[in-house]
C-alpha positions in Angstrom: 17.7 -2.4 35.2 17.5 1.2 36.1 14.8 2.7 38.4 13.5 6.1 38.5 14.2 6.1 42.3 16.9 3.8 43.0 17.4 2.5 46.2 20.8 2.8 48.0 22.2 1.2 51.3 25.7 2.5 52.7 27.4 0.9 55.4 29.8 3.3 56.6 32.6 1.6 58.6 35.6 2.6 60.6 37.9 0.6 62.6 38.5 0.4 66.4 36.2 3.4 67.3 34.5 2.8 70.7 31.2 4.5 71.1 32.6 6.5 74.2 35.3 8.2 72.1 32.7 9.8 69.6 30.8 10.9 72.7 33.7 12.6 74.4 34.9 14.0 71.2 31.6 16.3 71.2 33.0 17.7 74.4 34.9 20.4 73.2 37.9 18.2 72.0 37.5 18.5 67.9 34.5 19.5 65.7 32.7 16.7 63.7 30.0 18.3 61.8 29.5 15.4 59.5 28.9 13.0 62.2 26.6 15.4 63.7 24.7 15.8 60.7 24.3 12.1 60.3 23.1 11.9 64.0 20.6 14.7 63.3 19.1 12.6 60.4 18.4 9.2 62.1 18.7 6.9 65.3 21.6 6.7 67.4 21.9 3.5 69.4 23.5 4.3 72.4 23.8 0.7 73.7 25.2 -1.2 70.7 27.8 -3.7 71.2 30.3 -5.6 69.2 29.8 -9.4 70.3 33.4 -10.5 69.5 35.6 -7.4 69.9 38.0 -7.9 67.2 38.1 -7.2 63.5 37.2 -10.3 61.5 34.7 -11.9 64.0 32.6 -8.7 64.2 32.9 -8.1 60.7 31.6 -11.7 59.7 28.8 -10.9 62.2 27.7 -7.8 60.5 27.9 -9.6 57.0 25.9 -12.8 57.9 23.7 -11.6 60.9 25.0 -14.6 62.8 27.2 -14.8 66.1 30.9 -16.0 65.8 29.8 -19.3 67.4 27.3 -19.8 64.3 29.4 -18.6 61.2 32.7 -20.0 62.8 35.0 -17.1 62.4 36.1 -17.3 66.3 39.0 -15.0 66.0 41.1 -13.4 63.3 43.3 -16.0 61.3 39.9 -17.5 60.2 38.4 -17.5 56.7 34.6 -16.8 56.8 32.9 -20.0 54.9 32.0 -18.2 51.5 28.7 -20.9 51.5 27.2 -18.9 54.3 24.9 -16.3 52.9 25.8 -12.6 53.3 23.4 -10.0 53.1 25.4 -8.2 50.2 25.4 -11.6 48.5 21.6 -11.7 49.1 21.2 -8.4 47.5 23.3 -9.1 44.6 21.2 -12.2 43.8 18.3 -9.9 44.1 19.6 -7.6 41.2 21.5 -5.0 43.3 24.9 -3.5 42.4 27.4 -4.3 45.5 30.7 -2.7 46.1 33.3 -3.1 48.7 35.9 -0.4 49.5 38.8 -0.3 51.9 38.8 -3.0 54.8 36.9 -5.9 54.4 38.9 -8.2 56.4 36.5 -11.6 55.9 39.9 -13.3 55.2 43.2 -13.3 57.1 45.3 -10.4 56.0 48.7 -11.9 56.3 47.9 -14.5 53.7 47.2 -12.5 50.7 47.6 -8.9 49.8 44.9 -9.3 47.1 42.4 -11.2 48.8 39.4 -12.1 46.4 36.2 -11.0 48.4 33.9 -11.7 45.2 32.4 -14.6 46.5 30.9 -13.0 49.6 28.6 -11.0 47.2 30.8 -8.0 45.9 30.4 -7.2 42.1 33.2 -4.5 42.8 36.1 -4.6 45.3 38.8 -1.8 46.0 40.5 -3.5 48.7 43.1 -1.9 51.2 43.8 -3.2 54.7 45.9 -2.9 57.9 49.1 -3.4 56.4 48.6 -0.8 53.6 50.7 -2.8 51.2 48.8 -3.7 47.9 46.5 -1.6 45.9 46.8 1.6 47.6 50.7 1.4 48.0 51.0 0.8 44.3 48.6 3.5 43.5 51.0 5.7 45.4 54.1 4.6 43.4 52.1 5.3 40.1 50.6 8.3 40.9 52.5 10.2 43.9 55.9 8.9 43.2 57.6 11.6 45.6 55.9 10.3 48.5 56.3 6.5 47.7 59.2 5.9 50.1 57.0 7.8 53.0 54.2 5.6 52.0 56.2 2.4 52.3 57.3 3.4 55.9 53.7 3.3 57.0 53.6 -0.5 56.1 53.6 -2.6 59.2 52.6 -5.7 58.3 55.7 -7.2 57.0 55.0 -10.7 57.9 53.1 -11.3 54.7 55.2 -13.6 52.5 54.0 -12.2 49.6 56.0 -8.9 50.1 59.4 -10.8 49.7 58.6 -11.5 46.1 56.1 -9.0 45.3 54.5 -8.4 41.9 55.4 -9.7 38.5 58.7 -8.6 39.1 59.0 -10.4 42.2 60.5 -7.0 43.9 61.5 -7.5 47.6 59.0 -5.0 48.9 59.9 -6.2 52.4 63.4 -5.0 52.2 62.2 -1.5 50.6 59.8 -1.1 53.2 62.5 -1.8 56.2 64.8 0.9 54.3 61.7 3.3 54.4 61.4 3.0 58.2 64.8 4.0 58.8 64.1 7.2 56.6 60.9 7.9 58.4 61.4 6.3 61.7 58.4 7.9 63.5 56.4 5.5 61.3 57.7 2.7 63.1 56.0 4.0 66.5 52.2 3.7 67.7 51.3 7.1 66.9 52.6 9.6 64.4 51.7 12.1 61.9 51.3 10.7 58.2 54.5 11.8 56.4 52.3 12.9 53.3 49.5 15.0 52.4 45.8 13.9 53.2 44.8 13.5 49.6 47.5 10.6 49.3 46.5 8.8 52.5 44.7 5.3 52.4 41.6 6.8 54.0 41.2 9.5 50.9 41.9 6.6 48.3 39.2 4.4 49.9 36.7 7.4 49.9 37.7 8.5 46.2 36.8 4.8 45.1 33.7 4.6 46.9 32.6 8.1 45.5 33.0 7.2 42.0 31.2 3.7 42.5 28.2 5.7 44.0 28.2 8.3 41.2 28.6 6.0 38.4 26.5 2.9 39.4 23.1 2.5 38.1 20.0 0.9 39.7 19.7 -0.5 43.4 23.4 0.0 45.0 25.0 -1.3 48.2 28.3 -0.1 49.2 30.4 -0.9 52.1 32.7 2.1 52.6 35.4 0.8 55.3 38.4 2.7 56.6 41.3 1.3 58.6 41.5 4.2 60.8 41.5 5.0 63.7 42.9 1.4 64.1 46.3 1.5 65.8 49.1 2.9 65.0 47.2 6.3 65.2 48.2 8.2 62.1 46.3 11.2 60.9 47.3 13.5 58.4 49.2 16.2 60.0 46.7 19.1 58.7 43.9 17.6 61.1 46.1 17.6 64.2 45.8 21.0 65.1 41.9 20.8 65.2 42.1 18.7 68.4 41.7 20.7 71.4 44.4 19.0 73.5 43.6 20.8 76.9 40.0 19.2 76.7 41.2 15.7 76.2 40.2 13.9 79.4 42.8 11.9 81.7 42.6 7.9 81.5 39.9 6.2 83.8 42.5 4.6 86.6 43.1 1.0 86.2 40.9 -0.8 88.7 42.7 -3.9 88.4 46.1 -2.2 90.3 44.5 -2.6 93.8 42.9 -6.1 93.7 44.0 -7.6 90.3 41.9 -10.8 89.4 44.6 -13.2 88.1 44.1 -12.4 84.5 45.5 -8.9 85.5 48.4 -10.4 87.3 50.3 -11.6 84.1 53.5 -10.1 83.5 52.1 -7.6 80.4 50.2 -5.9 83.0 52.9 -5.0 85.4 52.2 -1.4 84.8 49.1 0.7 83.6 49.8 1.9 80.0 49.2 5.5 80.8 52.4 5.2 82.7 54.3 3.9 79.9 53.1 5.8 77.1 52.4 9.5 76.1 48.7 9.0 76.2 47.9 12.6 75.9 49.7 12.6 72.5 48.2 9.2 71.3 44.5 10.6 72.1 45.2 13.9 70.2 46.2 11.8 67.2 43.3 9.3 67.5 40.9 12.3 67.9 42.5 14.0 64.7 41.9 10.7 62.9 38.2 11.1 63.8 38.5 14.6 62.2 39.9 13.3 59.1 37.2 10.6 59.1 34.5 13.3 59.5 35.7 15.1 56.4 35.5 11.6 54.3 32.1 11.1 55.6 31.1 14.5 54.4 32.6 13.6 51.0 30.4 10.4 50.8 27.3 12.2 51.6 28.1 14.9 49.0 28.7 12.1 46.3 25.2 10.7 47.5 23.7 14.1 47.0 25.1 14.7 43.6 24.2 11.3 42.3 20.5 11.8 43.5 20.5 8.8 46.0 19.4 10.5 49.0 15.7 10.0 48.1 15.7 6.2 49.1 18.6 5.8 51.3 19.5 3.4 54.3 23.0 4.9 55.7 24.4 2.9 58.5 27.3 3.9 60.4 29.1 1.7 62.7 32.9 0.5 64.1 33.6 -3.2 64.4 34.9 -3.0 67.9 36.2 -0.3 70.3 39.6 1.1 71.6 40.6 1.4 75.1 42.7 4.1 74.5 44.7 4.0 78.1 41.2 3.8 79.9 42.1 1.4 82.8 45.6 1.6 81.7 45.0 -0.8 78.6 45.2 -0.2 74.8 43.6 -2.0 71.9 40.7 -4.4 72.6 40.4 -8.3 72.5 39.5 -9.9 76.0 39.4 -6.9 78.1 35.7 -6.2 78.0 35.4 -2.8 79.5 33.0 -0.3 77.8 35.6 1.2 75.4 36.4 -2.1 74.2 32.8 -3.8 73.3 30.3 -0.8 73.2 30.6 0.7 69.5 28.7 3.5 67.8 25.6 2.7 65.7 23.8 5.5 63.8 21.2 4.6 61.1 19.2 6.9 59.0 16.4 5.6 56.7 14.1 7.3 54.3 11.0 7.7 56.3 12.6 7.2 59.6 11.9 9.2 62.6 14.7 12.2 62.6 17.3 12.7 65.3 16.3 10.4 68.3 18.2 8.2 70.7 17.5 4.5 71.5 18.9 3.0 74.6 17.8 -0.5 73.7 20.8 -3.0 73.7 21.5 -4.0 70.0 24.2 -5.9 68.4 26.2 -6.1 65.2 24.0 -9.1 64.1 21.1 -6.8 63.9 22.3 -4.8 61.1 21.8 -7.6 58.4 18.3 -8.3 59.6 17.5 -4.5 59.3 19.1 -4.4 55.6 16.7 -7.5 54.8 13.8 -5.8 55.9 14.4 -2.4 54.6 15.5 -3.5 51.1 12.4 -6.0 51.0 14.9 -9.1 50.1 14.0 -12.1 51.9 16.6 -13.3 54.3 17.9 -16.8 53.9 16.4 -19.7 55.3 18.0 -23.0 57.0 16.8 -25.9 55.1 14.7 -27.7 57.2 13.2 -31.4 57.1 10.0 -30.3 59.0 9.2 -26.4 58.8 7.6 -26.5 62.3 11.2 -27.4 64.0 12.3 -23.8 63.8 10.7 -20.8 62.5 12.4 -19.6 59.0 13.7 -16.3 60.7 15.7 -18.4 63.1 18.5 -18.6 60.5 19.6 -15.1 61.7 21.1 -14.4 65.2 19.8 -10.8 65.2 16.5 -9.0 64.8 15.8 -5.9 62.6 15.8 -2.6 63.9 13.9 -0.9 61.3 10.8 -0.5 63.4 12.7 1.2 66.1 14.2 3.5 63.5 10.9 4.5 61.8 8.9 5.0 64.8 11.3 5.9 67.7 10.9 2.5 69.2 8.4 1.0 71.2 7.7 -0.1 75.0 9.2 -3.5 73.9 12.6 -4.3 74.7 14.7 -5.3 72.1 16.5 -7.6 74.2 17.7 -8.0 77.7 21.4 -8.9 77.5 24.1 -9.3 75.1 26.7 -12.0 75.1 30.3 -11.0 74.4 33.1 -13.6 73.9 36.7 -13.2 73.4 39.1 -16.2 72.4 42.9 -16.2 71.7 44.5 -12.7 72.0 46.7 -11.3 69.6 49.7 -13.8 69.4 48.7 -15.8 72.5 46.7 -19.0 72.1 46.1 -19.7 75.6 42.7 -20.0 77.2 43.8 -17.2 79.5 42.9 -14.9 77.0 39.4 -16.2 76.5 36.8 -14.2 78.3 33.0 -14.4 78.3 30.6 -11.4 79.5 27.0 -11.0 80.0 25.9 -7.3 79.8 22.6 -6.0 80.6 21.1 -2.5 81.1 22.8 -2.3 84.5 25.5 -4.6 84.9 28.5 -6.3 83.2 29.7 -9.5 84.2 32.9 -11.1 82.9 34.5 -14.5 83.5 38.2 -14.9 82.2 38.8 -18.4 81.5 41.7 -20.9 82.8 41.3 -19.7 86.3 41.6 -16.0 85.1 38.9 -14.7 87.5 35.7 -12.6 87.5 34.5 -9.3 87.2 31.1 -7.9 88.2 30.3 -3.9 87.5 27.3 -2.0 88.5 27.0 0.3 85.5 24.4 2.7 87.3 26.5 3.2 90.3 29.9 2.9 88.8 29.9 3.8 85.1 33.7 4.0 85.0 33.9 0.3 86.0 36.2 0.9 89.3 34.8 -1.5 91.6 34.5 -5.3 91.1 31.7 -6.3 93.0 32.7 -10.3 93.1 33.3 -11.1 96.7 30.8 -8.4 97.8 28.1 -10.1 99.8 25.3 -7.6 99.0 26.2 -8.2 95.3 25.9 -12.0 95.8 22.6 -12.4 94.5 23.1 -10.3 91.4 26.4 -12.2 90.8 24.3 -15.6 91.0 22.0 -14.5 88.4 24.3 -13.3 86.0 26.4 -16.3 86.1 23.4 -18.3 85.5 22.6 -16.1 82.5 26.0 -16.3 81.1 25.8 -20.0 80.9 22.5 -20.1 79.2 23.8 -17.4 76.8 26.8 -19.5 76.1 24.8 -22.5 75.5 22.3 -20.7 73.4 24.5 -18.8 71.3 24.8 -21.4 68.5 21.0 -21.8 68.3 19.9 -23.0 65.8 23.3 -24.5 65.0 25.9 -23.4 62.6 24.8 -23.4 58.9 28.7 -24.5 58.0 28.3 -27.9 56.1 24.8 -27.9 56.9 22.6 -30.4 54.6 19.3 -30.0 56.7 18.3 -29.2 60.0 16.0 -32.0 61.8 17.4 -35.1 59.4 19.7 -38.0 59.6 
């Protein structure tokens, strides 16, 4: 039913953006006026973390408010169990219109180019993900045929079986994509300028459909507007590249593991730091150009909200699923290398009635987003089925805690949480416990244990913010090391509290 002042929730997500790079961009590298405006209207959480820094697990934690140990998506390649409540599904049941646009990735991307995300609580889905094959590519073929071959060249997930017999005509799209790459060889590299205009890009396609939804939907609305960029390959539209001041791009933080590497960094793949084998300055330039393009798209979404009268009762959340090392420490990507650019993510939240423009240094996590949405919307969070109500509190069905009080009042003297626990499991293409790592991070220290004999790292982030000096083995740091080790063991053990809801009949029964 239509409301006089409909409520609106927007989750504006990007992929593989570290909090560090959004902060560094403001240091004269590239103008981001729409991100600046968003930050001026809400709370910026300076210590927000992805607790499993890879796409599917982090997105599942955002949707459910549960840690990956609880919802079961331990790494990419898992399906999120659709019987586990998501906040968009709960909103939908309460009468909200829900839409998902762009990358959702609660299911494996290589399994299906047209995954069905409706069971997770979306009324409307306009989906396009990392591979770029599927809805966006079909749209380019139909509406911009002059750019179709160029667009095909940007498809990189050719391992999707469906590509070999695509569509009702069972076209060998994989063969066409490989041929397109030969015509546009730059598209096969790790960083390049898009060989077509910005308005044809996957990023613009996502914005177009999200804005149409926001401007046409009635009543209470939730929209997840989720982009693939700046995920690698770093591929911004050419018209945004010159906006980056390349002279202000900082040099990579040195690879601390070169001097006294722990066993994990003695693997063959770490024979040289990435900044010695890549054109790091060019790759950073294109990464920041992607931020400029995303800033432009953010402006378009904000304008759609204004035009549709949806700014009066609005919760706007901006975040990324995980970070990108971008050659800091001689590394690219994310996964089990839990340095700051990997695990710390941007989180800016603006809420109607919230305190304007303030920073919050509390340690927060992705799992705090769902409880915040539940509290702001007034929709009751799902509760575990309990045999005896006193066994666990109803709110224990969520791993996180609402941030709304901190957003509305500027926080309080209460500490939101003392530590954050971060886990990584198999690395991409490497099902080996050596690629498993576990981290405990507090306001001062980061302690990481690489499993299967991979070694330990301990950094004092106050004295060593660039994480250059591993304190494991330093006698003066021994008390801190023992404390962090013990705390990590407890965090691992309690991360599943009050146990996974997958297949749950009733807590405390037989």
